[in-house]
gemmi code that builds the backbone of each chain (N, CA, C; Angstrom):
import gemmi

chains = {
    "A": [
        ("MET", (115.713, 112.076, 81.598), (116.952, 111.616, 82.235), (118.034, 112.672, 82.019)),
        ("ALA", (118.793, 112.955, 83.088), (119.801, 114.012, 83.008), (121.084, 113.460, 82.419)),
        ("VAL", (121.670, 114.173, 81.498), (122.985, 113.837, 80.968), (123.794, 115.126, 80.954)),
        ("ASP", (125.111, 114.989, 81.102), (125.968, 116.162, 81.063), (125.980, 116.759, 79.666)),
        ("THR", (125.825, 118.061, 79.590), (125.908, 118.795, 78.329), (126.822, 119.983, 78.578)),
        ("PRO", (127.112, 120.772, 77.538), (127.936, 121.959, 77.780), (127.327, 122.898, 78.821)),
        ("ASP", (125.985, 122.901, 78.930), (125.325, 123.825, 79.847), (124.929, 123.186, 81.165)),
        ("ARG", (124.766, 121.871, 81.171), (124.196, 121.211, 82.339), (125.107, 120.105, 82.838)),
        ("VAL", (125.045, 119.886, 84.122), (125.781, 118.782, 84.732), (124.823, 118.003, 85.629)),
        ("GLN", (124.932, 116.691, 85.586), (124.024, 115.869, 86.378), (124.364, 115.987, 87.853)),
        ("ARG", (123.317, 116.210, 88.653), (123.512, 116.267, 90.095), (122.950, 115.007, 90.773)),
        ("HIS", (121.806, 114.547, 90.294), (121.199, 113.345, 90.882), (120.768, 112.404, 89.771)),
        ("ALA", (121.230, 111.159, 89.866), (120.817, 110.152, 88.890), (119.338, 109.808, 89.090)),
        ("LEU", (118.750, 109.200, 88.071), (117.312, 108.897, 88.111), (116.955, 108.036, 89.308)),
        ("ILE", (117.781, 107.027, 89.596), (117.471, 106.123, 90.706), (117.496, 106.874, 92.044)),
        ("ASP", (118.373, 107.855, 92.153), (118.455, 108.624, 93.396), (117.274, 109.560, 93.539)),
        ("ARG", (116.809, 110.091, 92.420), (115.595, 110.934, 92.457), (114.380, 110.088, 92.823)),
        ("TRP", (114.299, 108.906, 92.238), (113.201, 108.004, 92.595), (113.253, 107.699, 94.090)),
        ("PHE", (114.443, 107.416, 94.618), (114.564, 107.126, 96.044), (114.053, 108.305, 96.865)),
        ("HIS", (114.459, 109.510, 96.502), (114.051, 110.689, 97.262), (112.541, 110.822, 97.299)),
        ("TRP", (111.884, 110.708, 96.149), (110.439, 110.934, 96.111), (109.649, 109.766, 96.685)),
        ("VAL", (110.173, 108.541, 96.554), (109.521, 107.409, 97.219), (109.630, 107.584, 98.733)),
        ("THR", (110.788, 107.997, 99.216), (110.969, 108.267, 100.638), (110.048, 109.381, 101.104)),
        ("ALA", (109.940, 110.437, 100.300), (109.052, 111.543, 100.668), (107.605, 111.065, 100.779)),
        ("ALA", (107.170, 110.265, 99.812), (105.787, 109.788, 99.827), (105.543, 108.857, 101.009)),
        ("THR", (106.451, 107.914, 101.253), (106.246, 106.982, 102.355), (106.339, 107.686, 103.702)),
        ("MET", (107.252, 108.638, 103.848), (107.349, 109.394, 105.109), (106.073, 110.192, 105.351)),
        ("THR", (105.531, 110.801, 104.304), (104.278, 111.549, 104.447), (103.151, 110.615, 104.861)),
        ("ALA", (103.090, 109.452, 104.223), (102.059, 108.471, 104.575), (102.236, 107.993, 106.019)),
        ("LEU", (103.485, 107.771, 106.427), (103.739, 107.307, 107.792), (103.339, 108.359, 108.819)),
        ("LEU", (103.707, 109.608, 108.570), (103.347, 110.666, 109.507), (101.832, 110.855, 109.550)),
        ("ALA", (101.187, 110.799, 108.401), (99.737, 110.982, 108.367), (99.020, 109.834, 109.088)),
        ("THR", (99.383, 108.600, 108.760), (98.696, 107.462, 109.374), (99.043, 107.338, 110.849)),
        ("GLY", (100.227, 107.788, 111.237), (100.630, 107.670, 112.633), (100.104, 108.780, 113.519)),
        ("LEU", (99.942, 109.969, 112.969), (99.620, 111.132, 113.808), (98.178, 111.620, 113.656)),
        ("LEU", (97.523, 111.395, 112.523), (96.133, 111.840, 112.392), (95.214, 111.201, 113.438)),
        ("PRO", (95.344, 109.889, 113.716), (94.506, 109.324, 114.793), (94.754, 109.981, 116.147)),
        ("VAL", (95.976, 110.444, 116.376), (96.297, 111.085, 117.650), (95.526, 112.392, 117.797)),
        ("VAL", (95.336, 113.097, 116.697), (94.619, 114.387, 116.778), (93.128, 114.225, 116.538)),
        ("GLY", (92.641, 112.977, 116.519), (91.205, 112.755, 116.508), (90.598, 112.288, 115.204)),
        ("ILE", (91.426, 112.146, 114.160), (90.885, 111.661, 112.881), (91.044, 110.153, 112.869)),
        ("ARG", (89.976, 109.455, 113.195), (90.022, 108.003, 113.411), (89.830, 107.249, 112.103)),
        ("PHE", (90.678, 106.307, 111.874), (90.511, 105.380, 110.759), (91.402, 104.176, 111.020)),
        ("ASP", (91.244, 103.140, 110.239), (91.999, 101.913, 110.413), (93.394, 102.118, 109.844)),
        ("TRP", (94.280, 102.636, 110.678), (95.561, 103.135, 110.205), (96.684, 102.107, 110.232)),
        ("VAL", (96.585, 101.065, 111.047), (97.741, 100.215, 111.341), (98.322, 99.561, 110.090)),
        ("ASN", (97.464, 98.947, 109.281), (97.985, 98.225, 108.106), (98.602, 99.185, 107.093)),
        ("TRP", (97.987, 100.363, 106.893), (98.547, 101.337, 105.963), (99.889, 101.856, 106.476)),
        ("HIS", (99.968, 102.086, 107.779), (101.201, 102.567, 108.395), (102.308, 101.527, 108.250)),
        ("SER", (101.949, 100.286, 108.495), (102.928, 99.198, 108.392), (103.394, 99.014, 106.955)),
        ("LEU", (102.458, 99.085, 106.007), (102.821, 98.934, 104.590), (103.783, 100.042, 104.163)),
        ("ALA", (103.454, 101.288, 104.525), (104.343, 102.406, 104.183), (105.708, 102.235, 104.841)),
        ("GLY", (105.719, 101.709, 106.059), (106.980, 101.483, 106.759), (107.835, 100.439, 106.066)),
        ("VAL", (107.211, 99.380, 105.607), (107.956, 98.331, 104.898), (108.508, 98.875, 103.575)),
        ("LEU", (107.722, 99.671, 102.869), (108.194, 100.284, 101.619), (109.374, 101.206, 101.887)),
        ("LEU", (109.267, 101.998, 102.955), (110.369, 102.893, 103.314), (111.620, 102.084, 103.650)),
        ("THR", (111.435, 101.004, 104.389), (112.578, 100.158, 104.756), (113.280, 99.633, 103.509)),
        ("ALA", (112.495, 99.161, 102.550), (113.085, 98.635, 101.315), (113.844, 99.727, 100.562)),
        ("ALA", (113.248, 100.903, 100.468), (113.898, 102.014, 99.765), (115.195, 102.415, 100.457)),
        ("VAL", (115.162, 102.499, 101.775), (116.355, 102.915, 102.519), (117.461, 101.862, 102.397)),
        ("LEU", (117.090, 100.604, 102.441), (118.100, 99.538, 102.287), (118.794, 99.664, 100.934)),
        ("LEU", (118.003, 99.864, 99.878), (118.588, 100.029, 98.552), (119.491, 101.253, 98.506)),
        ("HIS", (119.058, 102.333, 99.143), (119.839, 103.565, 99.157), (121.171, 103.360, 99.890)),
        ("VAL", (121.125, 102.696, 101.027), (122.348, 102.465, 101.797), (123.331, 101.616, 100.989)),
        ("VAL", (122.814, 100.562, 100.362), (123.681, 99.707, 99.539), (124.295, 100.525, 98.398)),
        ("ARG", (123.482, 101.332, 97.732), (123.984, 102.137, 96.606), (124.978, 103.197, 97.092)),
        ("ALA", (124.658, 103.819, 98.248), (125.538, 104.868, 98.769), (126.908, 104.298, 99.140)),
        ("VAL", (126.910, 103.094, 99.720), (128.165, 102.491, 100.169), (128.971, 101.919, 99.001)),
        ("THR", (128.283, 101.301, 98.052), (128.990, 100.568, 96.996), (129.232, 101.377, 95.729)),
        ("VAL", (128.333, 102.291, 95.398), (128.427, 102.998, 94.109), (128.789, 104.469, 94.311)),
        ("GLN", (128.012, 105.155, 95.143), (128.204, 106.604, 95.267), (129.405, 106.964, 96.124)),
        ("GLY", (129.666, 106.190, 97.157), (130.678, 106.581, 98.135), (130.077, 107.537, 99.143)),
        ("LEU", (130.715, 107.599, 100.319), (130.158, 108.388, 101.414), (130.811, 109.757, 101.558)),
        ("ARG", (131.834, 110.014, 100.743), (132.606, 111.244, 100.936), (131.770, 112.500, 100.746)),
        ("ALA", (130.883, 112.477, 99.768), (130.134, 113.697, 99.445), (129.239, 114.131, 100.601)),
        ("MET", (128.741, 113.168, 101.366), (127.808, 113.495, 102.452), (128.513, 113.560, 103.798)),
        ("HIS", (129.805, 113.234, 103.834), (130.538, 113.210, 105.091), (130.749, 114.631, 105.611)),
        ("LEU", (130.346, 114.854, 106.863), (130.476, 116.176, 107.483), (131.867, 116.298, 108.099)),
        ("ARG", (132.635, 117.320, 107.646), (133.996, 117.498, 108.139), (134.134, 118.863, 108.801)),
        ("ILE", (135.160, 118.989, 109.631), (135.436, 120.269, 110.287), (135.716, 121.348, 109.236)),
        ("ARG", (136.444, 120.979, 108.189), (136.832, 121.986, 107.194), (135.626, 122.463, 106.366)),
        ("ASP", (134.509, 121.748, 106.478), (133.290, 122.213, 105.804), (132.820, 123.545, 106.387)),
        ("LEU", (133.238, 123.829, 107.632), (132.813, 125.052, 108.293), (133.624, 126.265, 107.839)),
        ("SER", (134.646, 126.029, 106.993), (135.443, 127.150, 106.498), (134.635, 127.909, 105.446)),
        ("SER", (135.215, 128.988, 104.958), (134.507, 129.815, 103.989), (134.684, 129.320, 102.555)),
        ("GLU", (135.367, 128.201, 102.400), (135.547, 127.665, 101.055), (134.203, 127.259, 100.473)),
        ("ARG", (134.130, 127.311, 99.122), (132.918, 126.814, 98.484), (132.802, 125.317, 98.745)),
        ("PRO", (131.556, 124.853, 98.958), (131.379, 123.440, 99.305), (131.533, 122.531, 98.098)),
        ("GLY", (131.648, 121.242, 98.402), (131.595, 120.237, 97.359), (130.155, 120.066, 96.909)),
        ("LYS", (129.730, 118.820, 96.729), (128.395, 118.565, 96.176), (127.288, 119.069, 97.110)),
        ("TYR", (127.495, 118.863, 98.426), (126.460, 119.227, 99.404), (126.998, 120.272, 100.373)),
        ("THR", (126.148, 121.249, 100.682), (126.506, 122.278, 101.652), (126.375, 121.711, 103.068)),
        ("VAL", (126.883, 122.449, 104.028), (126.783, 122.008, 105.419), (125.320, 121.853, 105.857)),
        ("PRO", (124.447, 122.822, 105.577), (123.043, 122.604, 105.948), (122.430, 121.368, 105.293)),
        ("GLN", (122.800, 121.097, 104.051), (122.284, 119.899, 103.384), (122.797, 118.635, 104.056)),
        ("LYS", (124.067, 118.642, 104.437), (124.620, 117.480, 105.131), (123.941, 117.291, 106.485)),
        ("LEU", (123.680, 118.401, 107.185), (123.002, 118.312, 108.485), (121.568, 117.812, 108.318)),
        ("MET", (120.906, 118.250, 107.265), (119.547, 117.773, 106.993), (119.566, 116.261, 106.726)),
        ("HIS", (120.546, 115.816, 105.940), (120.665, 114.383, 105.662), (120.941, 113.606, 106.945)),
        ("LEU", (121.794, 114.182, 107.816), (122.089, 113.522, 109.089), (120.835, 113.422, 109.954)),
        ("GLY", (120.083, 114.500, 110.004), (118.839, 114.497, 110.779), (117.863, 113.452, 110.270)),
        ("TRP", (117.697, 113.425, 108.950), (116.791, 112.427, 108.367), (117.299, 111.000, 108.593)),
        ("SER", (118.611, 110.826, 108.521), (119.173, 109.485, 108.757), (118.825, 109.004, 110.151)),
        ("VAL", (118.994, 109.879, 111.139), (118.677, 109.509, 112.524), (117.194, 109.182, 112.649)),
        ("ALA", (116.345, 110.069, 112.140), (114.895, 109.873, 112.273), (114.442, 108.604, 111.561)),
        ("VAL", (114.867, 108.433, 110.319), (114.380, 107.304, 109.518), (114.924, 105.979, 110.040)),
        ("LEU", (116.212, 105.916, 110.335), (116.784, 104.649, 110.807), (116.194, 104.258, 112.164)),
        ("LEU", (116.024, 105.235, 113.049), (115.425, 104.941, 114.356), (113.986, 104.462, 114.190)),
        ("ALA", (113.236, 105.125, 113.318), (111.842, 104.726, 113.079), (111.771, 103.330, 112.475)),
        ("ILE", (112.683, 103.041, 111.550), (112.660, 101.725, 110.888), (113.002, 100.613, 111.873)),
        ("VAL", (114.083, 100.778, 112.625), (114.512, 99.719, 113.555), (113.431, 99.465, 114.606)),
        ("THR", (112.946, 100.519, 115.234), (111.913, 100.346, 116.256), (110.590, 99.892, 115.640)),
        ("GLY", (110.271, 100.423, 114.479), (109.015, 100.069, 113.830), (108.941, 98.612, 113.417)),
        ("LEU", (110.049, 98.087, 112.901), (110.055, 96.676, 112.502), (109.820, 95.759, 113.706)),
        ("VAL", (110.402, 96.096, 114.848), (110.166, 95.294, 116.046), (108.717, 95.454, 116.514)),
        ("LEU", (108.196, 96.669, 116.443), (106.820, 96.939, 116.885), (105.792, 96.228, 116.017)),
        ("LEU", (106.165, 95.824, 114.798), (105.246, 95.039, 113.969), (104.837, 93.760, 114.683)),
        ("LYS", (105.731, 93.235, 115.474), (105.441, 91.989, 116.205), (104.390, 92.228, 117.288)),
        ("LYS", (104.359, 93.434, 117.808), (103.398, 93.745, 118.867), (101.987, 93.885, 118.299)),
        ("VAL", (101.881, 94.549, 117.152), (100.539, 94.847, 116.635), (100.020, 93.742, 115.741)),
        ("GLY", (100.912, 93.026, 115.070), (100.465, 91.988, 114.145), (99.968, 92.596, 112.854)),
        ("VAL", (100.596, 92.243, 111.766), (100.199, 92.691, 110.431), (100.197, 91.453, 109.542)),
        ("PRO", (99.655, 91.555, 108.330), (99.699, 90.388, 107.444), (101.108, 89.807, 107.344)),
        ("LEU", (101.242, 88.516, 107.479), (102.486, 87.747, 107.407), (103.299, 87.793, 108.702)),
        ("ILE", (102.926, 88.607, 109.670), (103.642, 88.619, 110.954), (102.635, 88.361, 112.061)),
        ("LEU", (102.787, 87.217, 112.735), (101.860, 86.835, 113.785), (102.021, 87.758, 114.980)),
        ("ARG", (100.884, 88.272, 115.460), (100.919, 89.185, 116.591), (101.311, 88.444, 117.847)),
        ("ASP", (102.250, 88.990, 118.621), (102.659, 88.410, 119.895), (103.082, 89.524, 120.843)),
        ("PRO", (102.121, 90.111, 121.561), (102.467, 91.206, 122.466), (103.300, 90.765, 123.660)),
        ("TYR", (103.438, 89.444, 123.860), (104.228, 88.927, 124.982), (105.664, 88.622, 124.555)),
        ("PHE", (105.985, 88.938, 123.314), (107.337, 88.724, 122.787), (108.356, 89.497, 123.608)),
        ("LEU", (107.966, 90.712, 124.045), (108.799, 91.534, 124.910), (107.959, 91.992, 126.096)),
        ("THR", (108.610, 92.509, 127.124), (107.859, 93.011, 128.270), (107.177, 94.328, 127.914)),
        ("LEU", (106.174, 94.655, 128.697), (105.452, 95.909, 128.478), (106.396, 97.102, 128.584)),
        ("GLU", (107.340, 97.003, 129.511), (108.318, 98.075, 129.696), (109.170, 98.264, 128.434)),
        ("THR", (109.590, 97.156, 127.853), (110.418, 97.223, 126.648), (109.618, 97.757, 125.463)),
        ("TRP", (108.363, 97.289, 125.318), (107.517, 97.836, 124.255), (107.377, 99.350, 124.416)),
        ("GLY", (107.234, 99.783, 125.686), (107.100, 101.210, 125.956), (108.327, 101.990, 125.536)),
        ("ARG", (109.498, 101.429, 125.798), (110.740, 102.126, 125.421), (110.889, 102.177, 123.908)),
        ("LEU", (110.529, 101.082, 123.252), (110.591, 101.067, 121.786), (109.625, 102.100, 121.202)),
        ("THR", (108.442, 102.160, 121.794), (107.447, 103.124, 121.316), (107.929, 104.546, 121.552)),
        ("LEU", (108.587, 104.767, 122.690), (109.120, 106.098, 123.000), (110.128, 106.519, 121.934)),
        ("LEU", (111.029, 105.612, 121.570), (112.021, 105.936, 120.537), (111.348, 106.146, 119.185)),
        ("HIS", (110.329, 105.341, 118.898), (109.590, 105.464, 117.641), (108.858, 106.801, 117.587)),
        ("ASP", (108.275, 107.194, 118.743), (107.598, 108.491, 118.828), (108.596, 109.631, 118.616)),
        ("PHE", (109.797, 109.507, 119.218), (110.827, 110.541, 119.056), (111.191, 110.683, 117.584)),
        ("ALA", (111.370, 109.548, 116.908), (111.694, 109.585, 115.483), (110.586, 110.279, 114.694)),
        ("ALA", (109.344, 110.012, 115.066), (108.206, 110.627, 114.380), (108.198, 112.139, 114.572)),
        ("LEU", (108.437, 112.583, 115.795), (108.438, 114.027, 116.053), (109.611, 114.702, 115.352)),
        ("LEU", (110.759, 114.050, 115.350), (111.908, 114.602, 114.636), (111.592, 114.714, 113.150)),
        ("ALA", (110.967, 113.691, 112.591), (110.593, 113.730, 111.178), (109.585, 114.837, 110.904)),
        ("MET", (108.660, 115.033, 111.831), (107.650, 116.077, 111.669), (108.311, 117.446, 111.612)),
        ("PHE", (109.332, 117.660, 112.440), (110.078, 118.913, 112.436), (110.845, 119.059, 111.127)),
        ("LEU", (111.562, 118.012, 110.740), (112.433, 118.080, 109.564), (111.640, 118.270, 108.275)),
        ("ILE", (110.471, 117.661, 108.184), (109.737, 117.718, 106.923), (109.291, 119.144, 106.623)),
        ("LYS", (108.900, 119.879, 107.663), (108.487, 121.275, 107.444), (109.675, 122.121, 106.992)),
        ("VAL", (110.781, 121.975, 107.711), (111.963, 122.778, 107.401), (112.490, 122.424, 106.010)),
        ("HIS", (112.509, 121.135, 105.695), (113.027, 120.669, 104.413), (112.184, 121.197, 103.251)),
        ("ILE", (110.865, 121.113, 103.377), (109.981, 121.597, 102.309), (110.118, 123.113, 102.162)),
        ("TYR", (110.218, 123.809, 103.292), (110.382, 125.270, 103.248), (111.630, 125.656, 102.448)),
        ("PHE", (112.761, 125.067, 102.826), (114.004, 125.413, 102.123), (113.953, 124.979, 100.662)),
        ("GLY", (113.286, 123.870, 100.391), (113.204, 123.402, 99.018), (112.395, 124.317, 98.120)),
        ("LEU", (111.474, 125.069, 98.711), (110.602, 125.932, 97.919), (111.118, 127.360, 97.792)),
        ("LEU", (112.158, 127.711, 98.556), (112.687, 129.081, 98.457), (113.184, 129.348, 97.036)),
        ("PRO", (112.941, 130.530, 96.501), (113.371, 130.822, 95.118), (114.864, 130.642, 94.904)),
        ("GLU", (115.676, 131.038, 95.898), (117.128, 130.924, 95.720), (117.626, 129.490, 95.838)),
        ("LYS", (116.758, 128.586, 96.228), (117.142, 127.162, 96.310), (116.556, 126.366, 95.153)),
        ("ARG", (115.944, 127.091, 94.197), (115.193, 126.381, 93.157), (116.061, 125.411, 92.359)),
        ("MET", (117.349, 125.716, 92.248), (118.231, 124.828, 91.485), (118.265, 123.431, 92.116)),
        ("TYR", (118.166, 123.373, 93.447), (118.221, 122.065, 94.113), (116.916, 121.293, 93.921)),
        ("LEU", (115.788, 122.009, 93.976), (114.501, 121.340, 93.733), (114.435, 120.839, 92.302)),
        ("ARG", (114.893, 121.665, 91.377), (114.895, 121.249, 89.966), (115.793, 120.031, 89.774)),
        ("SER", (116.931, 120.030, 90.437), (117.862, 118.913, 90.274), (117.285, 117.631, 90.853)),
        ("MET", (116.408, 117.734, 91.837), (115.804, 116.531, 92.399), (114.628, 116.063, 91.544)),
        ("VAL", (114.118, 116.917, 90.662), (113.059, 116.512, 89.734), (113.646, 116.102, 88.391)),
        ("ARG", (114.525, 116.936, 87.839), (115.025, 116.709, 86.493), (116.455, 116.195, 86.453)),
        ("GLY", (117.158, 116.287, 87.584), (118.459, 115.649, 87.692), (119.662, 116.537, 87.471)),
        ("TRP", (119.480, 117.744, 86.970), (120.641, 118.540, 86.580), (120.627, 119.930, 87.206)),
        ("VAL", (121.835, 120.493, 87.269), (122.011, 121.914, 87.540), (122.815, 122.482, 86.379)),
        ("THR", (122.745, 123.784, 86.186), (123.549, 124.357, 85.110), (124.994, 124.464, 85.590)),
        ("ARG", (125.920, 124.480, 84.653), (127.332, 124.603, 85.017), (127.584, 125.941, 85.710)),
        ("GLU", (126.847, 126.951, 85.295), (126.978, 128.269, 85.914), (126.549, 128.211, 87.383)),
        ("GLU", (125.428, 127.525, 87.644), (124.966, 127.383, 89.028), (125.990, 126.605, 89.850)),
        ("LEU", (126.540, 125.560, 89.246), (127.522, 124.745, 89.967), (128.741, 125.578, 90.320)),
        ("ARG", (129.240, 126.359, 89.342), (130.431, 127.180, 89.592), (130.157, 128.263, 90.615)),
        ("ALA", (128.936, 128.797, 90.595), (128.613, 129.919, 91.475), (128.483, 129.499, 92.941)),
        ("HIS", (127.998, 128.276, 93.166), (127.635, 127.912, 94.541), (128.377, 126.708, 95.088)),
        ("HIS", (129.138, 126.037, 94.242), (129.906, 124.872, 94.682), (131.289, 124.922, 94.038)),
        ("ASP", (132.171, 124.097, 94.523), (133.505, 123.982, 93.940), (133.476, 122.813, 92.952)),
        ("PRO", (133.491, 123.071, 91.644), (133.393, 121.963, 90.673), (134.496, 120.929, 90.837)),
        ("GLU", (135.681, 121.351, 91.279), (136.762, 120.373, 91.462), (136.451, 119.427, 92.619)),
        ("LYS", (135.921, 119.959, 93.693), (135.528, 119.094, 94.812), (134.410, 118.148, 94.377)),
        ("VAL", (133.465, 118.675, 93.628), (132.362, 117.838, 93.152), (132.900, 116.718, 92.270)),
        ("ALA", (133.841, 117.052, 91.399), (134.418, 116.049, 90.503), (135.179, 114.978, 91.286)),
        ("ARG", (135.751, 115.366, 92.434), (136.474, 114.398, 93.267), (135.543, 113.576, 94.132)),
        ("GLY", (134.265, 113.872, 94.066), (133.295, 113.111, 94.857), (133.135, 113.622, 96.278)),
        ("GLU", (133.569, 114.874, 96.530), (133.459, 115.435, 97.878), (132.167, 116.230, 98.058)),
    ],
    "B": [
        ("MET", (102.479, 120.399, 131.144), (102.753, 119.611, 129.941), (103.573, 118.368, 130.302)),
        ("GLU", (103.124, 117.237, 129.831), (103.841, 115.987, 130.093), (104.848, 115.723, 128.971)),
        ("ILE", (105.938, 115.056, 129.314), (106.938, 114.643, 128.327), (106.687, 113.207, 127.889)),
        ("LEU", (106.272, 112.373, 128.847), (106.089, 110.946, 128.561), (104.635, 110.533, 128.806)),
        ("ARG", (104.237, 109.428, 128.152), (102.951, 108.789, 128.420), (103.197, 107.557, 129.279)),
        ("TYR", (102.340, 107.378, 130.269), (102.535, 106.270, 131.196), (101.328, 105.332, 131.174)),
        ("GLY", (101.591, 104.086, 131.550), (100.540, 103.101, 131.734), (100.930, 102.205, 132.898)),
        ("HIS", (100.221, 101.092, 133.027), (100.518, 100.147, 134.096), (100.634, 98.752, 133.499)),
        ("ASP", (101.540, 97.957, 134.069), (101.626, 96.562, 133.635), (100.652, 95.730, 134.455)),
        ("ALA", (100.708, 94.391, 134.262), (99.751, 93.487, 134.919), (99.898, 93.494, 136.441)),
        ("TRP", (101.049, 93.942, 136.909), (101.276, 93.977, 138.347), (101.050, 95.372, 138.932)),
        ("GLY", (100.546, 96.259, 138.137), (100.239, 97.595, 138.622), (101.408, 98.546, 138.628)),
        ("ARG", (102.537, 98.101, 138.094), (103.707, 98.971, 138.081), (103.588, 99.959, 136.921)),
        ("VAL", (104.058, 101.173, 137.209), (104.008, 102.210, 136.174), (105.061, 101.903, 135.110)),
        ("VAL", (104.653, 101.934, 133.848), (105.587, 101.749, 132.736), (105.416, 102.907, 131.754)),
        ("VAL", (106.483, 103.188, 131.036), (106.418, 104.242, 130.015), (105.767, 103.655, 128.766)),
        ("ASN", (104.799, 104.376, 128.207), (104.132, 103.918, 126.989), (104.628, 104.634, 125.739)),
        ("GLY", (105.308, 105.765, 125.925), (105.794, 106.532, 124.781), (105.925, 107.997, 125.142)),
        ("LEU", (106.144, 108.826, 124.113), (106.212, 110.257, 124.338), (104.803, 110.826, 124.468)),
        ("SER", (104.690, 111.889, 125.252), (103.392, 112.542, 125.404), (103.019, 113.278, 124.123)),
        ("TRP", (101.743, 113.228, 123.767), (101.280, 113.941, 122.581), (101.167, 115.450, 122.826)),
        ("ASP", (101.405, 115.857, 124.092), (101.513, 117.300, 124.368), (102.681, 117.903, 123.598)),
        ("LEU", (103.635, 117.048, 123.175), (104.815, 117.546, 122.463), (104.524, 117.868, 120.998)),
        ("LEU", (103.393, 117.390, 120.490), (103.077, 117.636, 119.074), (103.044, 119.131, 118.735)),
        ("PRO", (102.276, 119.934, 119.472), (102.277, 121.366, 119.144), (103.625, 122.022, 119.399)),
        ("VAL", (104.401, 121.488, 120.344), (105.732, 122.053, 120.615), (106.638, 121.842, 119.403)),
        ("VAL", (106.636, 120.641, 118.878), (107.477, 120.326, 117.719), (106.995, 121.090, 116.493)),
        ("PHE", (105.675, 121.162, 116.329), (105.123, 121.924, 115.211), (105.555, 123.380, 115.313)),
        ("GLY", (105.460, 123.930, 116.529), (105.860, 125.321, 116.739), (107.341, 125.540, 116.517)),
        ("ALA", (108.164, 124.557, 116.886), (109.606, 124.685, 116.678), (109.924, 124.774, 115.186)),
        ("GLY", (109.244, 123.968, 114.380), (109.450, 124.028, 112.931), (109.025, 125.369, 112.366)),
        ("VAL", (107.890, 125.851, 112.819), (107.411, 127.158, 112.360), (108.388, 128.254, 112.792)),
        ("ALA", (108.925, 128.140, 114.004), (109.870, 129.141, 114.517), (111.124, 129.196, 113.649)),
        ("VAL", (111.647, 128.043, 113.282), (112.837, 128.014, 112.413), (112.538, 128.715, 111.097)),
        ("ILE", (111.375, 128.444, 110.538), (111.002, 129.047, 109.254), (110.852, 130.560, 109.396)),
        ("VAL", (110.175, 130.990, 110.443), (109.959, 132.429, 110.649), (111.294, 133.150, 110.876)),
        ("ILE", (112.145, 132.569, 111.714), (113.451, 133.179, 111.985), (114.255, 133.288, 110.696)),
        ("HIS", (114.220, 132.240, 109.891), (114.960, 132.288, 108.637), (114.399, 133.346, 107.699)),
        ("LEU", (113.081, 133.457, 107.642), (112.461, 134.468, 106.780), (112.874, 135.877, 107.215)),
        ("VAL", (112.941, 136.094, 108.528), (113.336, 137.409, 109.045), (114.788, 137.703, 108.661)),
        ("ILE", (115.664, 136.717, 108.894), (117.082, 136.897, 108.555), (117.237, 137.137, 107.065)),
        ("ARG", (116.477, 136.392, 106.280), (116.529, 136.526, 104.825), (116.073, 137.913, 104.391)),
        ("ALA", (115.010, 138.410, 105.019), (114.499, 139.735, 104.662), (115.501, 140.811, 105.064)),
        ("LEU", (116.097, 140.681, 106.246), (117.083, 141.664, 106.706), (118.316, 141.651, 105.816)),
        ("THR", (118.731, 140.452, 105.413), (119.914, 140.322, 104.557), (119.665, 140.976, 103.208)),
        ("ARG", (118.463, 140.787, 102.679), (118.152, 141.368, 101.367), (118.013, 142.872, 101.451)),
        ("SER", (117.460, 143.358, 102.567), (117.258, 144.801, 102.681), (118.570, 145.527, 102.889)),
        ("SER", (119.599, 144.775, 103.382), (120.908, 145.396, 103.551), (121.714, 145.339, 102.274)),
        ("GLY", (121.115, 144.781, 101.217), (121.734, 144.813, 99.897), (122.496, 143.568, 99.550)),
        ("ARG", (122.614, 142.614, 100.519), (123.372, 141.403, 100.246), (122.387, 140.296, 99.941)),
        ("LYS", (122.376, 139.797, 98.662), (121.449, 138.739, 98.289), (122.033, 137.401, 98.726)),
        ("PRO", (121.307, 136.664, 99.523), (121.821, 135.354, 99.943), (121.720, 134.345, 98.812)),
        ("GLY", (122.800, 133.579, 98.630), (122.762, 132.523, 97.626), (122.319, 131.224, 98.266)),
        ("PRO", (122.211, 130.194, 97.494), (121.744, 128.903, 98.039), (122.631, 128.368, 99.139)),
        ("THR", (123.904, 128.758, 99.164), (124.790, 128.149, 100.134), (125.128, 129.069, 101.285)),
        ("GLN", (124.456, 130.220, 101.387), (124.837, 131.166, 102.429), (123.904, 131.132, 103.629)),
        ("ASP", (122.662, 130.843, 103.404), (121.715, 131.039, 104.495), (120.839, 129.841, 104.740)),
        ("GLY", (121.228, 128.702, 104.188), (120.377, 127.550, 104.422), (120.847, 126.388, 103.595)),
        ("ASN", (119.951, 125.702, 103.024), (120.291, 124.536, 102.206), (121.125, 124.931, 100.995)),
    ],
}
model = gemmi.Model(1)
for chain_id, residues in chains.items():
    chain = gemmi.Chain(chain_id)
    for i, (resn, *xyz) in enumerate(residues, 1):
        res = gemmi.Residue()
        res.name, res.seqid = resn, gemmi.SeqId(i, " ")
        for name, pos in zip(("N", "CA", "C"), xyz):
            atom = gemmi.Atom()
            atom.name, atom.element = name, gemmi.Element(name[0])
            atom.pos, atom.b_iso = gemmi.Position(*pos), 0.0
            res.add_atom(atom)
        chain.add_residue(res)
    model.add_chain(chain)
structure = gemmi.Structure()
structure.add_model(model)
structure.setup_entities()
């Protein structure tokens, strides 16, 4: 567990790190179960896909509640002045854009996916393909497919940037929770970070 | 290359079923392109003597 010391400052609390890695695991499972059958690897994917989707939904709901009530939204809020040459607060502009991209992909996938559960039928949800018209199911599937493709794009870019040597402080902070004070001073504005920006 | 997948309803009308899977390699290629472009920019930046920090060239 990360605690502030003379050398280190906490960047991500344990619960937020857990959220990140649970989201990563469920998103990977969702993309694999959703797209492997499309490329010819056949298996009984529906229940696993639905289970991963429900887990992701629960994690995201908890994250949204925590972000709104405990963390505040200022740190992730994208502002015009973020484009200036000033050192950033907690998150850089690319990080904020990545979060925005993931928010769009995940929320769209969750909303459409939860409705689509009614079409396919999973444990505890009675299948009813006549609940909506075929046209409406098609539109929901189209949006769900778009979310999947967006996630497929983002996951590659996100993993790439996370593995770059010069970004190692961010990967470490998502595993162990902390960055060094020197790293914070070098790449962020500690006063903005302290203000929750 | 198709953008959408189509089917028919009970009355024979064409309905959209979703996005075409022809887009899968396009999206995969777009991700690879972003990575390659960034690697090139990163290599050029380093060879010009300016080391990019975490907040200059990406995340």
